[in-house]
Kinemage of the C-alpha trace (Angstrom):
@kinemage 1
@onewidth
@group {chain A} dominant
@subgroup {mainchain}
@vectorlist {calphas} color= white
{ca unk a 1} P 0.029 0.033 -0.008
{ca unk a 2} L 1.432 3.557 -1.099
{ca unk a 3} L 1.185 6.446 1.455
{ca unk a 4} L 0.333 9.528 -0.537
{ca unk a 5} L 1.710 12.432 1.415
{ca unk a 6} L 0.935 16.140 0.193
{ca unk a 7} L 3.198 18.521 1.463
{ca unk a 8} L 3.427 22.076 0.874
{ca unk a 9} L 6.982 23.763 0.578
{ca unk a 10} L 7.697 27.611 -0.111
{ca unk a 11} L 10.924 27.665 -1.408
{ca unk a 12} L 12.997 30.331 -1.974
{ca unk a 13} L 15.213 30.149 -5.328
{ca unk a 14} L 18.123 31.650 -4.012
{ca unk a 15} L 18.049 30.573 -0.230
{ca unk a 16} L 20.879 28.179 0.291
{ca unk a 17} L 19.731 27.646 3.874
{ca unk a 18} L 16.728 25.817 2.513
{ca unk a 19} L 16.377 21.946 2.944
{ca unk a 20} L 15.021 21.461 -0.220
{ca unk a 21} L 17.584 23.773 -1.849
{ca unk a 22} L 20.504 21.394 -0.534
{ca unk a 23} L 18.763 18.532 -2.218
{ca unk a 24} L 20.267 18.140 -5.967
{ca unk a 25} L 17.838 16.220 -7.389
{ca unk a 26} L 15.078 18.712 -6.086
{ca unk a 27} L 17.137 21.290 -7.205
{ca unk a 28} L 17.453 19.887 -10.624
{ca unk a 29} L 13.732 19.236 -11.095
{ca unk a 30} L 12.889 22.823 -9.909
{ca unk a 31} L 15.227 23.869 -12.324
{ca unk a 32} L 13.798 22.073 -14.941
{ca unk a 33} L 10.224 23.586 -14.184
{ca unk a 34} L 11.492 26.810 -14.096
{ca unk a 35} L 12.416 26.720 -17.336
{ca unk a 36} L 9.510 24.472 -18.351
{ca unk a 37} L 7.019 27.554 -17.621
{ca unk a 38} L 9.088 30.460 -17.793
{ca unk a 39} L 8.910 31.340 -14.451
{ca unk a 40} L 10.991 34.556 -15.076
{ca unk a 41} L 7.907 36.013 -16.353
{ca unk a 42} L 5.759 35.406 -13.480
{ca unk a 43} L 5.933 36.161 -9.415
{ca unk a 44} L 4.820 32.915 -8.218
{ca unk a 45} L 4.608 29.151 -9.548
{ca unk a 46} L 3.647 25.783 -8.220
{ca unk a 47} L 4.349 22.274 -9.189
{ca unk a 48} L 3.577 19.137 -7.578
{ca unk a 49} L 6.353 16.255 -7.461
{ca unk a 50} L 6.806 12.443 -6.055
{ca unk a 51} L 9.555 12.002 -4.235
{ca unk a 52} L 10.812 8.522 -3.340
{ca unk a 53} L 12.819 9.102 -0.155
{ca unk a 54} L 13.547 6.551 2.522
{ca unk a 55} L 11.876 4.055 0.472
{ca unk a 56} L 8.410 5.833 0.639
{ca unk a 57} L 6.623 7.899 -1.523
{ca unk a 58} L 5.456 11.234 -1.024
{ca unk a 59} L 3.708 13.539 -3.221
{ca unk a 60} L 4.635 17.297 -2.488
{ca unk a 61} L 3.285 20.356 -4.138
{ca unk a 62} L 6.144 23.206 -4.204
{ca unk a 63} L 5.467 26.775 -4.440
{ca unk a 64} L 7.903 28.555 -5.696
{ca unk a 65} L 7.703 32.471 -4.976
{ca unk a 66} L 10.403 35.217 -6.058
{ca unk a 67} L 12.056 36.665 -3.533
{ca unk a 68} L 10.244 40.157 -2.251
{ca unk a 69} L 13.050 42.391 -2.694
{ca unk a 70} L 13.150 41.221 -6.524
{ca unk a 71} L 9.564 41.431 -6.805
{ca unk a 72} L 9.760 45.168 -5.712
{ca unk a 73} L 12.845 45.478 -8.047
{ca unk a 74} L 10.550 43.536 -10.933
{ca unk a 75} L 7.321 46.032 -10.002
{ca unk a 76} L 9.556 49.192 -9.923
{ca unk a 77} L 10.969 47.916 -13.205
{ca unk a 78} L 7.344 47.443 -14.385
{ca unk a 79} L 6.287 50.530 -13.700
{ca unk a 80} L 9.097 52.217 -15.058
{ca unk a 81} L 8.590 50.812 -18.179
{ca unk a 82} L 4.985 51.773 -18.422
{ca unk a 83} L 5.892 55.281 -17.323
{ca unk a 84} L 8.375 55.115 -20.095
{ca unk a 85} L 5.772 53.993 -22.962
{ca unk a 86} L 3.365 56.514 -21.555
{ca unk a 87} L 5.812 59.296 -22.100
{ca unk a 88} L 6.979 57.782 -25.554
{ca unk a 89} L 3.184 57.940 -26.073
{ca unk a 90} L 3.179 61.449 -25.027
{ca unk a 91} L 6.400 62.195 -27.004
{ca unk a 92} L 5.019 60.721 -29.954
{ca unk a 93} L 1.450 62.644 -29.394
{ca unk a 94} L 3.356 65.616 -29.127
{ca unk a 95} L 5.311 64.785 -31.938
{ca unk a 96} L 2.303 64.406 -34.106
{ca unk a 97} L 0.799 67.307 -32.967
{ca unk a 98} L 4.248 69.417 -33.611
{ca unk a 99} L 4.207 67.581 -37.452
{ca unk a 100} L 0.847 68.554 -37.718
{ca unk a 101} L 1.150 72.165 -36.632
{ca unk a 102} L 4.242 72.294 -38.720
{ca unk a 103} L 2.812 71.217 -42.219
{ca unk a 104} L -0.207 73.168 -41.549
{ca unk a 105} L 1.713 76.418 -41.168
{ca unk a 106} L 4.109 75.159 -44.287
{ca unk a 107} L 0.553 74.933 -46.285
{ca unk a 108} L -0.628 77.974 -45.090
{ca unk a 109} L 2.618 79.518 -46.018
{ca unk a 110} L 3.039 77.856 -49.508
{ca unk a 111} L -0.658 79.227 -49.992
{ca unk a 112} L 0.214 82.708 -48.899
{ca unk a 113} L 3.337 82.445 -51.441
{ca unk a 114} L 1.211 81.298 -54.414
{ca unk a 115} L -1.390 83.938 -53.216
{ca unk a 116} L 0.948 86.688 -53.297
{ca unk a 117} L 2.794 85.624 -56.547
{ca unk a 118} L -0.675 85.143 -58.624
{ca unk a 119} L -1.523 88.774 -56.933
{ca unk a 120} L 2.009 90.153 -58.112
{ca unk a 121} L 1.491 88.871 -61.436
{ca unk a 122} L -2.067 89.784 -61.529
{ca unk a 123} L -1.201 93.213 -60.328
{ca unk a 124} L 1.759 93.417 -63.159
{ca unk a 125} L -0.603 92.136 -65.869
{ca unk a 126} L -2.696 95.247 -64.716
{ca unk a 127} L -0.386 97.570 -65.087
{ca unk a 128} L 1.091 96.274 -68.345
{ca unk a 129} L -2.388 96.332 -69.965
{ca unk a 130} L -2.323 99.699 -68.589
{ca unk a 131} L 0.734 100.943 -69.770
{ca unk a 132} L -0.333 98.800 -73.185
{ca unk a 133} L -3.825 100.971 -72.836
{ca unk a 134} L -1.745 104.002 -72.083
{ca unk a 135} L 0.266 103.213 -74.819
{ca unk a 136} L -2.216 102.489 -77.683
{ca unk a 137} L -3.955 105.776 -76.360
{ca unk a 138} L -0.869 107.533 -77.174
{ca unk a 139} L 0.011 105.464 -80.502
{ca unk a 140} L -0.479 107.154 -83.524
{ca unk a 141} L -2.755 105.324 -85.196
{ca unk a 142} L -1.710 106.627 -88.457
{ca unk a 143} L 1.542 105.464 -88.007
{ca unk a 144} L 2.905 104.549 -91.544
{ca unk a 145} L -0.381 105.474 -93.026
{ca unk a 146} L -0.641 109.129 -93.606
{ca unk a 147} L -0.707 110.214 -97.344
{ca unk a 148} L -0.723 113.665 -98.302
{ca unk a 149} L -2.787 114.230 -101.169
{ca unk a 150} L -1.590 117.689 -103.571
{ca unk a 151} L -4.162 120.760 -104.199
{ca unk a 152} L -3.639 120.142 -108.039
{ca unk a 153} L -5.034 123.330 -109.995
{ca unk a 154} L -8.764 122.662 -111.221
{ca unk a 155} L -7.514 121.746 -114.916
{ca unk a 156} L -6.479 118.626 -113.609
{ca unk a 157} L -9.374 117.240 -112.371
{ca unk a 158} L -12.534 119.321 -111.252
{ca unk a 159} L -12.351 121.547 -114.536
{ca unk a 160} L -12.613 118.212 -116.565
{ca unk a 161} L -15.763 117.292 -114.843
{ca unk a 162} L -17.498 120.685 -115.440
{ca unk a 163} L -16.511 119.886 -119.050
{ca unk a 164} L -18.566 116.526 -118.497
{ca unk a 165} L -20.984 117.245 -121.466
{ca unk a 166} L -19.500 117.043 -124.553
{ca unk a 167} L -16.674 119.393 -123.121
{ca unk a 168} L -13.621 117.244 -122.945
{ca unk a 169} L -14.361 115.563 -126.206
{ca unk a 170} L -17.381 116.377 -128.681
{ca unk a 171} L -18.894 112.956 -128.775
{ca unk a 172} L -19.040 111.920 -125.292
{ca unk a 173} L -21.551 112.942 -122.078
{ca unk a 174} L -20.308 111.298 -119.115
{ca unk a 175} L -22.242 113.620 -116.829
{ca unk a 176} L -24.444 110.750 -115.567
{ca unk a 177} L -21.538 108.666 -114.832
{ca unk a 178} L -19.554 111.388 -112.698
{ca unk a 179} L -22.764 111.225 -110.216
{ca unk a 180} L -22.148 110.177 -106.547
{ca unk a 181} L -18.813 110.722 -106.684
{ca unk a 182} L -17.876 108.812 -109.766
{ca unk a 183} L -20.229 105.734 -108.971
{ca unk a 184} L -23.011 106.863 -110.994
{ca unk a 185} L -26.247 107.012 -110.743
{ca unk a 186} L -28.644 105.168 -108.756
{ca unk a 187} L -29.839 101.836 -110.549
{ca unk a 188} L -33.345 101.202 -110.679
{ca unk a 189} L -35.043 104.331 -109.465
{ca unk a 190} L -37.931 105.839 -111.121
{ca unk a 191} L -36.839 109.734 -111.771
{ca unk a 192} L -39.937 112.173 -110.858
{ca unk a 193} L -42.022 113.551 -113.338
{ca unk a 194} L -40.095 116.447 -115.381
{ca unk a 195} L -36.822 115.765 -114.255
{ca unk a 196} L -34.005 114.535 -116.714
{ca unk a 197} L -33.134 111.046 -116.859
{ca unk a 198} L -29.306 111.967 -116.271
{ca unk a 199} L -30.451 114.091 -112.711
{ca unk a 200} L -30.247 111.882 -109.295
{ca unk a 201} L -33.376 110.941 -108.487
{ca unk a 202} L -34.602 111.723 -104.995
{ca unk a 203} L -34.765 109.973 -101.639
{ca unk a 204} L -38.158 108.908 -101.818
{ca unk a 205} L -38.003 107.735 -105.712
{ca unk a 206} L -39.416 103.699 -106.241
{ca unk a 207} L -36.731 100.873 -107.473
{ca unk a 208} L -37.717 99.262 -110.409
{ca unk a 209} L -39.145 95.629 -110.067
{ca unk a 210} L -39.446 95.855 -106.668
{ca unk a 211} L -40.805 92.337 -105.261
{ca unk a 212} L -44.017 92.904 -103.449
{ca unk a 213} L -44.470 91.519 -99.906
{ca unk a 214} L -45.819 88.290 -101.165
{ca unk a 215} L -43.185 87.307 -103.708
{ca unk a 216} L -40.514 84.875 -103.136
{ca unk a 217} L -37.354 83.912 -105.042
{ca unk a 218} L -35.786 86.144 -107.113
{ca unk a 219} L -37.342 88.549 -108.906
{ca unk a 220} L -34.130 89.627 -111.139
{ca unk a 221} L -34.239 92.848 -108.803
{ca unk a 222} L -30.595 93.625 -107.514
{ca unk a 223} L -31.393 95.380 -104.476
{ca unk a 224} L -29.854 98.736 -102.698
{ca unk a 225} L -26.226 99.264 -103.653
{ca unk a 226} L -26.077 98.933 -107.341
{ca unk a 227} L -25.525 101.894 -109.910
{ca unk a 228} L -25.299 102.742 -113.635
{ca unk a 229} L -21.632 102.640 -112.762
{ca unk a 230} L -18.944 103.462 -116.108
{ca unk a 231} L -15.407 101.823 -115.066
{ca unk a 232} L -13.427 104.539 -116.397
{ca unk a 233} L -14.729 106.341 -113.519
{ca unk a 234} L -12.357 104.978 -111.428
{ca unk a 235} L -10.368 108.094 -110.890
{ca unk a 236} L -13.019 109.801 -109.916
{ca unk a 237} L -14.196 107.775 -107.064
{ca unk a 238} L -10.780 107.065 -105.906
{ca unk a 239} L -10.571 110.732 -105.377
{ca unk a 240} L -13.927 110.876 -103.548
{ca unk a 241} L -12.788 108.217 -101.111
{ca unk a 242} L -9.538 109.368 -100.349
{ca unk a 243} L -10.843 112.814 -99.367
{ca unk a 244} L -12.552 110.788 -96.462
{ca unk a 245} L -10.104 109.186 -95.629
{ca unk a 246} L -8.887 109.111 -92.177
{ca unk a 247} L -4.829 109.451 -92.748
{ca unk a 248} L -5.030 112.367 -94.661
{ca unk a 249} L -1.925 114.878 -93.743
{ca unk a 250} L -1.262 118.126 -94.564
{ca unk a 251} L 1.917 117.802 -94.170
{ca unk a 252} L 3.754 116.574 -97.071
{ca unk a 253} L 7.175 116.237 -94.503
{ca unk a 254} L 5.360 113.859 -92.232
{ca unk a 255} L 3.808 112.111 -95.298
{ca unk a 256} L 4.234 107.860 -95.847
{ca unk a 257} L 3.189 108.523 -99.365
{ca unk a 258} L 1.438 111.310 -101.685
{ca unk a 259} L -1.419 111.397 -104.019
{ca unk a 260} L -1.774 113.247 -106.996
{ca unk a 261} L -5.549 113.556 -107.488
{ca unk a 262} L -5.460 113.910 -111.482
{ca unk a 263} L -7.934 112.628 -113.472
{ca unk a 264} L -5.687 111.272 -115.988
{ca unk a 265} L -7.605 108.808 -118.133
{ca unk a 266} L -10.603 111.326 -118.203
{ca unk a 267} L -8.034 113.952 -119.438
{ca unk a 268} L -6.596 111.159 -121.779
{ca unk a 269} L -10.104 111.167 -124.035
{ca unk a 270} L -8.544 114.738 -125.191
{ca unk a 271} L -5.332 113.084 -126.698
{ca unk a 272} L -7.041 109.763 -127.452
{ca unk a 273} L -9.496 111.265 -129.680
{ca unk a 274} L -8.539 114.108 -131.069
{ca unk a 275} L -6.349 114.372 -133.886
{ca unk a 276} L -5.546 117.755 -133.371
{ca unk a 277} L -3.761 117.500 -130.387
{ca unk a 278} L -0.056 116.399 -129.754
{ca unk a 279} L -0.789 112.938 -128.298
{ca unk a 280} L 2.920 112.671 -126.315
{ca unk a 281} L 2.511 115.855 -125.240
{ca unk a 282} L 0.293 114.215 -122.244
{ca unk a 283} L 1.526 114.460 -118.956
{ca unk a 284} L 3.821 117.535 -119.687
{ca unk a 285} L 1.629 119.893 -117.644
{ca unk a 286} L 1.806 117.383 -114.565
{ca unk a 287} L 5.634 117.200 -115.022
{ca unk a 288} L 5.601 120.920 -115.510
{ca unk a 289} L 3.457 121.825 -112.487
{ca unk a 290} L 5.555 119.471 -110.424
{ca unk a 291} L 8.671 121.336 -111.089
{ca unk a 292} L 7.507 124.662 -110.020
{ca unk a 293} L 5.130 123.698 -106.980
{ca unk a 294} L 6.499 119.991 -105.870
{ca unk a 295} L 10.269 119.936 -106.272
{ca unk a 296} L 11.133 119.464 -102.893
{ca unk a 297} L 8.492 116.589 -102.203
{ca unk a 298} L 9.186 114.914 -105.368
{ca unk a 299} L 13.296 115.383 -105.100
{ca unk a 300} L 13.368 113.582 -101.624
{ca unk a 301} L 12.916 110.175 -103.302
{ca unk a 302} L 12.739 110.752 -107.212
{ca unk a 303} L 9.256 110.646 -106.971
{ca unk a 304} L 9.066 106.722 -105.626
{ca unk a 305} L 6.763 107.649 -102.774
{ca unk a 306} L 4.100 109.267 -105.136
{ca unk a 307} L 1.468 107.413 -106.300
{ca unk a 308} L -1.724 108.215 -108.874
{ca unk a 309} L -4.967 106.322 -110.119
{ca unk a 310} L -5.610 105.414 -113.926
{ca unk a 311} L -8.791 104.807 -114.586
{ca unk a 312} L -8.263 103.107 -118.039
{ca unk a 313} L -5.577 100.340 -119.125
{ca unk a 314} L -2.099 100.926 -119.649
{ca unk a 315} L -2.055 100.710 -123.203
{ca unk a 316} L -3.535 104.022 -123.184
{ca unk a 317} L -0.903 105.795 -121.669
{ca unk a 318} L 1.884 104.406 -124.184
{ca unk a 319} L 2.305 105.303 -127.566
{ca unk a 320} L 1.308 102.820 -130.274
{ca unk a 321} L 2.878 102.862 -133.895
{ca unk a 322} L 5.654 104.020 -135.863
{ca unk a 323} L 7.495 107.529 -135.696
{ca unk a 324} L 5.390 108.638 -138.849
{ca unk a 325} L 2.067 107.253 -137.660
{ca unk a 326} L 0.702 106.882 -134.197
{ca unk a 327} L -2.077 103.943 -133.993
{ca unk a 328} L -3.216 104.783 -130.503
{ca unk a 329} L -2.307 105.559 -126.816
{ca unk a 330} L -0.804 108.940 -125.635
{ca unk a 331} L 2.773 109.501 -124.247
{ca unk a 332} L 1.985 109.950 -120.630
{ca unk a 333} L 4.420 106.972 -119.461
{ca unk a 334} L 6.811 108.151 -122.139
{ca unk a 335} L 8.067 110.980 -119.602
{ca unk a 336} L 10.608 109.579 -117.795
{ca unk a 337} L 10.081 111.322 -114.429
{ca unk a 338} L 6.479 110.236 -114.050
{ca unk a 339} L 7.554 106.369 -114.163
{ca unk a 340} L 9.239 106.300 -110.836
{ca unk a 341} L 5.837 107.373 -109.357
{ca unk a 342} L 3.354 104.009 -108.582
{ca unk a 343} L 0.596 103.580 -111.179
{ca unk a 344} L -2.493 102.004 -109.657
{ca unk a 345} L -4.308 101.055 -113.050
{ca unk a 346} L -7.148 99.001 -114.205
{ca unk a 347} L -4.741 96.649 -116.677
{ca unk a 348} L -1.214 97.120 -116.379
{ca unk a 349} L 1.484 95.718 -118.605
{ca unk a 350} L 2.857 92.852 -116.600
{ca unk a 351} L 6.550 93.438 -117.014
{ca unk a 352} L 6.417 97.399 -115.848
{ca unk a 353} L 7.495 97.314 -112.235
{ca unk a 354} L 5.394 101.094 -111.542
{ca unk a 355} L 2.026 99.391 -112.574
{ca unk a 356} L 0.205 97.686 -110.027
{ca unk a 357} L -3.191 96.622 -111.434
{ca unk a 358} L -6.538 97.183 -109.014
{ca unk a 359} L -9.982 96.140 -110.023
{ca unk a 360} L -12.249 97.590 -112.279
{ca unk a 361} L -15.484 99.357 -111.180
{ca unk a 362} L -18.495 96.976 -110.841
{ca unk a 363} L -22.188 98.475 -110.762
{ca unk a 364} L -22.520 97.296 -106.911
{ca unk a 365} L -20.978 99.626 -104.142
{ca unk a 366} L -22.607 98.403 -100.584
{ca unk a 367} L -22.532 99.210 -97.243
{ca unk a 368} L -21.350 96.405 -95.025
{ca unk a 369} L -25.200 95.134 -94.350
{ca unk a 370} L -25.920 96.047 -98.225
{ca unk a 371} L -22.850 93.254 -98.699
{ca unk a 372} L -24.145 90.928 -96.379
{ca unk a 373} L -27.435 90.856 -97.657
{ca unk a 374} L -25.877 90.685 -100.894
{ca unk a 375} L -23.365 87.540 -100.550
{ca unk a 376} L -26.478 85.236 -98.645
{ca unk a 377} L -28.291 85.580 -101.558
{ca unk a 378} L -25.139 84.864 -104.019
{ca unk a 379} L -24.665 81.857 -101.543
{ca unk a 380} L -28.153 80.314 -102.213
{ca unk a 381} L -28.653 81.384 -105.730
{ca unk a 382} L -29.315 78.432 -107.619
{ca unk a 383} L -27.129 77.597 -110.589
{ca unk a 384} L -29.379 76.523 -113.385
{ca unk a 385} L -26.867 77.042 -116.164
{ca unk a 386} L -23.701 75.236 -116.204
{ca unk a 387} L -21.888 78.065 -118.176
{ca unk a 388} L -22.575 81.617 -119.121
{ca unk a 389} L -21.146 84.351 -121.568
{ca unk a 390} L -21.775 88.170 -121.618
{ca unk a 391} L -20.104 89.665 -124.951
{ca unk a 392} L -19.777 90.622 -128.255
{ca unk a 393} L -17.574 89.357 -131.425
{ca unk a 394} L -14.603 90.903 -131.862
{ca unk a 395} L -14.100 90.592 -135.673
{ca unk a 396} L -11.788 93.584 -136.193
{ca unk a 397} L -9.591 91.066 -133.722
{ca unk a 398} L -8.268 88.166 -135.573
{ca unk a 399} L -6.744 86.245 -132.480
{ca unk a 400} L -9.776 86.629 -130.568
{ca unk a 401} L -11.472 83.324 -129.678
{ca unk a 402} L -14.897 85.256 -128.683
{ca unk a 403} L -16.674 83.798 -131.998
{ca unk a 404} L -15.687 80.137 -131.013
{ca unk a 405} L -17.175 80.557 -127.598
{ca unk a 406} L -20.493 82.529 -128.717
{ca unk a 407} L -21.127 80.006 -131.388
{ca unk a 408} L -20.175 77.282 -128.692
{ca unk a 409} L -22.221 79.145 -126.164
{ca unk a 410} L -25.295 79.471 -128.487
{ca unk a 411} L -25.613 75.939 -129.646
{ca unk a 412} L -25.534 74.459 -126.027
{ca unk a 413} L -28.453 74.061 -123.804
{ca unk a 414} L -26.563 74.450 -120.588
{ca unk a 415} L -25.371 78.273 -121.600
{ca unk a 416} L -26.691 81.209 -120.719
{ca unk a 417} L -25.543 83.643 -123.408
{ca unk a 418} L -25.741 87.624 -122.901
{ca unk a 419} L -25.070 89.152 -126.564
{ca unk a 420} L -23.941 92.624 -126.160
{ca unk a 421} L -24.096 93.629 -129.475
{ca unk a 422} L -27.942 93.537 -129.222
{ca unk a 423} L -28.113 94.092 -125.396
{ca unk a 424} L -26.305 97.514 -124.131
{ca unk a 425} L -24.428 95.790 -120.897
{ca unk a 426} L -22.049 98.499 -120.309
{ca unk a 427} L -24.927 100.664 -117.863
{ca unk a 428} L -27.329 97.782 -117.584
{ca unk a 429} L -26.281 94.966 -114.681
{ca unk a 430} L -29.454 93.331 -114.216
{ca unk a 431} L -29.429 91.090 -117.186
{ca unk a 432} L -25.908 90.281 -116.426
{ca unk a 433} L -26.025 89.650 -112.785
{ca unk a 434} L -29.362 87.592 -113.379
{ca unk a 435} L -27.350 85.447 -116.000
{ca unk a 436} L -24.160 85.002 -113.518
{ca unk a 437} L -26.319 84.313 -110.775
{ca unk a 438} L -27.675 81.289 -112.224
{ca unk a 439} L -24.513 80.025 -113.699
{ca unk a 440} L -21.606 77.705 -112.013
{ca unk a 441} L -19.017 78.991 -114.604
{ca unk a 442} L -18.470 82.403 -116.412
{ca unk a 443} L -16.489 82.704 -119.587
{ca unk a 444} L -14.131 85.348 -119.467
{ca unk a 445} L -11.984 85.690 -123.097
{ca unk a 446} L -9.809 88.466 -123.722
{ca unk a 447} L -11.569 92.047 -124.663
{ca unk a 448} L -9.861 94.745 -126.623
{ca unk a 449} L -7.043 93.999 -123.994
{ca unk a 450} L -6.594 91.101 -121.855
{ca unk a 451} L -8.582 91.873 -118.943
{ca unk a 452} L -12.298 92.909 -118.783
{ca unk a 453} L -14.835 94.393 -116.269
{ca unk a 454} L -17.046 91.243 -117.053
{ca unk a 455} L -14.777 89.314 -114.697
{ca unk a 456} L -15.190 90.898 -111.588
{ca unk a 457} L -18.798 90.934 -112.391
{ca unk a 458} L -18.930 87.170 -112.782
{ca unk a 459} L -16.842 86.628 -109.414
{ca unk a 460} L -18.844 89.050 -107.186
{ca unk a 461} L -22.057 86.817 -108.426
{ca unk a 462} L -20.313 83.887 -107.366
{ca unk a 463} L -19.611 82.522 -110.576
{ca unk a 464} L -16.240 80.833 -111.171
{ca unk a 465} L -14.626 82.810 -114.215
{ca unk a 466} L -13.115 80.393 -117.008
{ca unk a 467} L -10.051 82.614 -118.090
{ca unk a 468} L -8.179 81.675 -121.280
{ca unk a 469} L -5.016 83.937 -121.274
{ca unk a 470} L -2.608 84.673 -118.222
{ca unk a 471} L -2.752 88.122 -118.536
{ca unk a 472} L -6.465 88.472 -117.678
{ca unk a 473} L -6.536 88.057 -113.986
{ca unk a 474} L -3.363 85.489 -112.819
{ca unk a 475} L -0.699 87.963 -114.113
{ca unk a 476} L -2.197 91.652 -113.083
{ca unk a 477} L -4.372 91.369 -109.755
{ca unk a 478} L -1.648 90.304 -107.357
{ca unk a 479} L -3.192 92.552 -104.307
{ca unk a 480} L -7.122 91.267 -104.849
{ca unk a 481} L -7.077 88.203 -105.928
{ca unk a 482} L -6.011 84.712 -104.409
{ca unk a 483} L -2.434 83.522 -105.062
{ca unk a 484} L -3.338 80.378 -106.280
{ca unk a 485} L -5.591 80.600 -109.455
{ca unk a 486} L -6.708 76.532 -109.636
{ca unk a 487} L -8.615 77.658 -106.384
{ca unk a 488} L -11.174 80.344 -107.443
{ca unk a 489} L -10.916 79.866 -111.549
{ca unk a 490} L -10.847 77.288 -114.520
{ca unk a 491} L -8.253 78.343 -117.289
{ca unk a 492} L -8.047 76.894 -120.792
{ca unk a 493} L -5.635 77.965 -123.423
{ca unk a 494} L -6.825 79.916 -126.297
{ca unk a 495} L -4.722 77.149 -128.768
{ca unk a 496} L -6.745 74.661 -127.588
{ca unk a 497} L -10.209 76.627 -128.025
{ca unk a 498} L -9.169 77.145 -131.951
{ca unk a 499} L -8.047 73.430 -132.218
{ca unk a 500} L -11.775 72.431 -131.645
{ca unk a 501} L -11.849 71.628 -127.570
{ca unk a 502} L -15.298 72.096 -126.640
{ca unk a 503} L -15.397 74.163 -123.300
{ca unk a 504} L -18.478 72.373 -121.585
{ca unk a 505} L -16.566 68.800 -122.017
{ca unk a 506} L -13.811 70.591 -119.755
{ca unk a 507} L -16.451 71.748 -117.246
{ca unk a 508} L -18.432 68.765 -116.654
{ca unk a 509} L -15.100 67.035 -115.781
{ca unk a 510} L -15.230 69.001 -112.429
{ca unk a 511} L -16.208 66.898 -109.577
{ca unk a 512} L -19.642 68.979 -107.395
{ca unk a 513} L -17.080 69.058 -104.456
{ca unk a 514} L -14.262 70.939 -106.045
{ca unk a 515} L -16.886 73.197 -107.478
{ca unk a 516} L -18.291 73.974 -104.334
{ca unk a 517} L -14.831 74.813 -102.974
{ca unk a 518} L -13.985 77.166 -105.817
{ca unk a 519} L -17.416 79.205 -105.219
{ca unk a 520} L -16.907 79.637 -101.065
{ca unk a 521} L -13.456 80.706 -102.725
{ca unk a 522} L -15.017 83.170 -104.683
{ca unk a 523} L -17.533 84.294 -102.850
{ca unk a 524} L -15.166 84.527 -99.741
{ca unk a 525} L -13.209 87.405 -101.847
{ca unk a 526} L -16.418 89.500 -102.935
{ca unk a 527} L -15.248 92.430 -100.476
{ca unk a 528} L -11.905 93.024 -102.102
{ca unk a 529} L -13.564 93.521 -105.504
{ca unk a 530} L -16.094 96.061 -105.046
{ca unk a 531} L -15.590 99.876 -104.310
{ca unk a 532} L -18.323 100.633 -101.197
{ca unk a 533} L -19.993 103.624 -101.102
{ca unk a 534} L -18.351 104.912 -97.880
{ca unk a 535} L -15.090 104.101 -96.051
{ca unk a 536} L -13.991 102.169 -93.336
{ca unk a 537} L -16.900 99.621 -92.964
{ca unk a 538} L -15.109 96.653 -94.677
{ca unk a 539} L -12.155 96.248 -96.525
{ca unk a 540} L -12.895 97.036 -99.861
{ca unk a 541} L -10.815 97.058 -102.902
{ca unk a 542} L -9.895 100.964 -102.138
{ca unk a 543} L -8.640 99.705 -98.480
{ca unk a 544} L -6.587 96.640 -99.793
{ca unk a 545} L -4.966 99.162 -102.796
{ca unk a 546} L -3.964 101.616 -100.193
{ca unk a 547} L -2.947 99.435 -97.879
{ca unk a 548} L -0.795 97.874 -100.583
{ca unk a 549} L 0.524 100.765 -102.121
{ca unk a 550} L 1.764 101.923 -98.856
{ca unk a 551} L 3.455 98.643 -97.901
{ca unk a 552} L 5.499 99.175 -101.718
{ca unk a 553} L 6.731 102.581 -101.161
{ca unk a 554} L 7.535 101.611 -97.642
{ca unk a 555} L 9.807 98.974 -99.265
{ca unk a 556} L 10.590 101.339 -102.173
{ca unk a 557} L 12.064 103.941 -99.591
{ca unk a 558} L 14.322 101.294 -97.832
{ca unk a 559} L 15.817 100.185 -100.950
{ca unk a 560} L 14.156 96.726 -100.876
{ca unk a 561} L 12.633 96.811 -104.187
């Protein structure tokens, strides 16, 4: 029989006086127990052992405690650790707070810096704009644009107009054409009872062909802005517009260009159609006046800063013929002094550097609203004819292809023909414009000279011009027409027409999308081809001409051309 005895021992691990401590076997067992239960991390441990001593078995429970001193030390260490970690937590919190405050302040400072920078930039921009505004306010709008217009004696301009009724030449009365500053009589007005057809109608006169309120579509009525304009009145129109030019100066020394308001084309009638006048003397009166009254102005640049407008083609101002017989022309450009100035002319000799072609006068002289209304009408006009031709034959010019074109047009059901040998076309724009408004292409062969007014009539109607000679447009109107001829026109050589080429076959080959692009280019260019009735509403042919002649003269002064 086994006697089991439970004995409780309290053993001090470090006490050497304890009986159990001096028992090696027990000590070893306790060591194993301590290591197994990690007593190092607890304050008290207990374990039951069985011990065989003196031949008897006993079950003893040993309770092992740390010494009190070490318990206090450990408790102190534990509290110290608690305090340490508490301090660390507080430090981390404080550090977090400091970091938060720091970065917040830095963000605020950055925002303030950005705001300050933006404010400085805005203030700088406002100051710059203010300076630019002040500079613009103080800037001379006429810088580089000043024109001095000579006050010529009446014999060079107004006296010629006073002789309009058979006074310049005994077969011509051009008084109606000189009305309205050279624009001519308003088209489509009924003169009042008893009034002369050549007098200007009153403002309350009615338009011919004016559609009623219930009429729709086109009626042949052209609307406001149309005149019975003669193309040879260009000098008068230009002078009238120049009198209202915003940058005229009375100080010739400040002028960027100088202008002679000489109606040289009107004056040329005396030489062209009067056999008793010496043709080569044309221009001598102007040279004499310059020598007597404008020698200083002319001498600054030898006349290169001067310009003049010519209301006829260049061929009218050169003597054609031989030493014994003059076939045509005057000797104006045979005066070497006068070829230094820039000549703005309806048709130039392409090889003459001082000549620059500007558009013919058409019959359309709109205000800005009238132009806008007309362009809208042109864009929506129904093009029922493939092509059209307005003109007459030139039997006296053997090389003319007009007879070929008249024949082709008359035989085609897709061509509208306006025979100006039957219908007077020069001062009657309605039938011509009606045909052009309804045509896709308009034939523009050479006339008495390579150019013709009809080319400009067709373009302001949105009709694509068909040229047969390079000098009909491409070498002429470099300031006013697009630089790429194929973008707005068709070219067929005269040689091909004489060899039997059918114009209609060529025109039918153009795809619709290309035709549309060409028409859009033509329409977009209309403002540059018309001479407006007033200044400044839009850039018209007058403005384009003045701008470019000023640019050319500036280059001449600098020796660049």
